[in-house]
C-alpha positions in Angstrom: 21.0 -19.9 -1.6 18.1 -18.3 -3.5 18.0 -14.7 -4.5 15.0 -13.0 -2.8 13.4 -9.9 -4.3 10.8 -8.0 -2.2 8.7 -5.6 -4.2 6.5 -3.3 -2.1 3.5 -1.9 -4.0 4.0 -4.4 -6.7 0.6 -3.5 -8.2 1.8 0.0 -8.9 4.1 -1.4 -11.5 1.1 -2.2 -13.6 0.2 0.4 -16.1 -3.0 2.3 -15.4 -3.5 3.2 -19.1 -3.3 -0.4 -20.4 -5.8 -1.8 -17.8 -8.5 -2.7 -20.4 -6.2 -3.7 -23.3 -4.2 -6.8 -24.1 -1.0 -4.8 -24.5 1.6 -5.3 -21.7 3.4 -2.3 -20.3 7.0 -2.3 -19.2 5.9 -2.9 -15.6 3.7 -5.8 -16.7 6.6 -7.4 -18.6 8.9 -7.0 -15.7 6.5 -8.6 -13.3 5.8 -11.4 -15.8 9.6 -12.1 -16.0 9.9 -12.1 -12.2 7.0 -14.5 -11.9 8.5 -16.8 -14.6 11.8 -16.9 -12.8 10.2 -17.6 -9.5 8.1 -20.5 -10.9 11.0 -22.0 -12.8 12.9 -24.6 -10.7 16.1 -23.9 -12.7 16.3 -20.5 -11.1 17.0 -20.0 -7.5 14.8 -17.0 -7.2 12.0 -16.0 -4.8 9.7 -13.1 -5.4 7.8 -11.5 -2.5 5.2 -9.0 -3.8 3.5 -6.7 -1.3 0.3 -4.9 -2.3 -2.6 -3.2 -0.6 -4.8 -4.2 -3.5 -6.5 -7.5 -2.7 -9.8 -7.8 -4.6 -9.6 -5.4 -7.6 -8.6 -5.5 -11.2 -4.9 -5.1 -10.4 -4.9 -8.3 -8.4 -6.5 -10.2 -11.3 -3.9 -8.7 -13.7 -1.0 -9.8 -11.5 -2.5 -13.3 -11.4 -2.8 -13.3 -15.2 0.8 -12.4 -15.7 2.1 -15.7 -14.1 1.9 -18.3 -11.5 1.6 -17.0 -7.9 2.3 -19.9 -5.7 1.3 -18.5 -2.3 -0.9 -15.6 -1.2 -1.1 -14.3 2.3 -3.7 -11.7 3.1 -3.6 -9.6 6.2 -6.7 -8.2 7.8 -7.0 -4.4 7.5 -6.1 -2.3 10.6 -8.9 -1.7 13.1 -9.6 1.7 14.6 -7.7 0.8 17.8 -4.7 -0.3 15.8 -4.7 2.9 13.8 -4.9 5.0 16.9 -1.8 3.3 18.3 0.1 3.7 15.0 -0.7 7.4 14.7 0.1 8.0 18.4 3.4 6.2 18.0 4.4 8.0 14.8 3.0 11.5 15.5 2.6 11.6 19.3 -0.3 12.9 21.3 0.9 16.5 21.8 0.6 17.6 18.1 -2.9 16.3 17.4 -5.8 16.2 19.8 -7.1 12.7 20.7 -10.6 13.3 19.2 -8.9 14.1 15.9 -6.8 10.9 16.0 -9.9 8.9 16.8 -11.9 10.5 14.0 -9.2 9.8 11.4 -8.7 6.2 12.7 -12.5 5.5 12.7 -12.9 6.9 9.1 -9.9 4.9 7.7 -10.8 1.7 9.6 -14.4 1.9 8.1 -12.8 2.0 4.6 -9.5 0.5 3.7 -7.9 0.1 7.1 -4.7 1.3 5.5 -2.3 2.8 8.0 -0.6 4.9 5.3 -3.9 6.6 4.5 -4.4 7.4 8.2 -0.9 8.8 8.5 -1.4 10.8 5.2 -4.7 12.3 6.5 -2.9 13.2 9.8 0.0 14.8 7.9 -2.4 16.8 5.7 -4.2 18.1 8.8 -0.9 19.1 10.4 0.2 20.9 7.2 -3.1 22.7 6.9 -2.8 23.8 10.5 0.7 25.1 9.9 -0.5 27.0 6.8 -3.4 28.5 8.7 -1.2 29.4 11.6 1.3 31.1 9.4 -1.4 33.1 7.6 -2.8 34.2 11.0 0.6 35.4 12.1 1.1 37.6 9.0 
């Protein structure tokens, strides 16, 4: 049976500093090796790379490092999806519904990235906690 390697945020292995040069970083070399193994029938190796980057320079760099046999692109989350995700993760008692809707609308209009919506929500909660503790002093 094949060895399956799943790399989430595979594009993060690419070096930011070498983006415009021909030099390969350690992450580039690692990905290049993985792609070589996955494309070589002598190896029983499957690479599944997960990335939020779809149409940017990092995607192109990944493709230039080796053969990518299949690509599956998921649609970004819609506002309604993000509302459901935030409510399921955070609940509705901590953050007011209008705030959840505002964050969801803003993120859906941009990247549709659920992590970004959850990060914005977490930042708002931390700010509220800080402000609350300052007021209690």
